[in-house]
C-alpha positions, -999 to 999 in steps of 0.1 A, spaced: 918 -669 935 880 -657 932 890 -627 914 910 -643 894 882 -671 877 856 -644 877 883 -624 857 884 -650 836 851 -654 832 844 -617 823 865 -623 794 845 -650 781 817 -636 785 829 -599 773 844 -626 740 810 -641 735 794 -612 733 812 -597 705 810 -627 687 771 -625 689 768 -585 682 774 -583 644 792 -555 629 827 -539 638 828 -530 676 859 -504 682 871 -516 715 898 -534 730 907 -567 747 906 -547 780 872 -529 775 861 -571 768 870 -577 795 853 -550 819 822 -553 797 826 -594 804 834 -586 841 798 -558 844 775 -579 827 785 -614 849 781 -590 881 749 -583 872 737 -614 861 752 -626 896 729 -600 909 695 -613 893 705 -652 893 730 -680 899 751 -707 884 747 -715 843 716 -693 842 738 -662 856 763 -670 823 732 -671 803 723 -638 814 757 -624 816 763 -630 777 730 -618 766 737 -585 789 774 -583 775 757 -582 743 732 -550 751 766 -539 766 787 -547 736 762 -523 714 757 -499 734 794 -492 739 800 -494 702 772 -471 694 782 -446 717 820 -446 724 832 -459 684 815 -427 670 847 -406 684 879 -396 669 853 -405 632 853 -369 608 815 -361 604 796 -374 580 775 -353 553 
């Protein structure tokens, strides 16, 4: 049951990370959930409770920006 809650909270954190990041994000919901889970794992190592949730959202914003920057350029035509 703990893993199901972790996935649900990870999805919420990932969605908040996408919400707080300006611009378009070239990723689907599975990538959003994965980013949220990774962000919550990192935040759980740093702290606990509500502070971990807030830290997780901040980390998710950073991860969304990194994924959007490096992963979003694939398949796009070259710009001149």
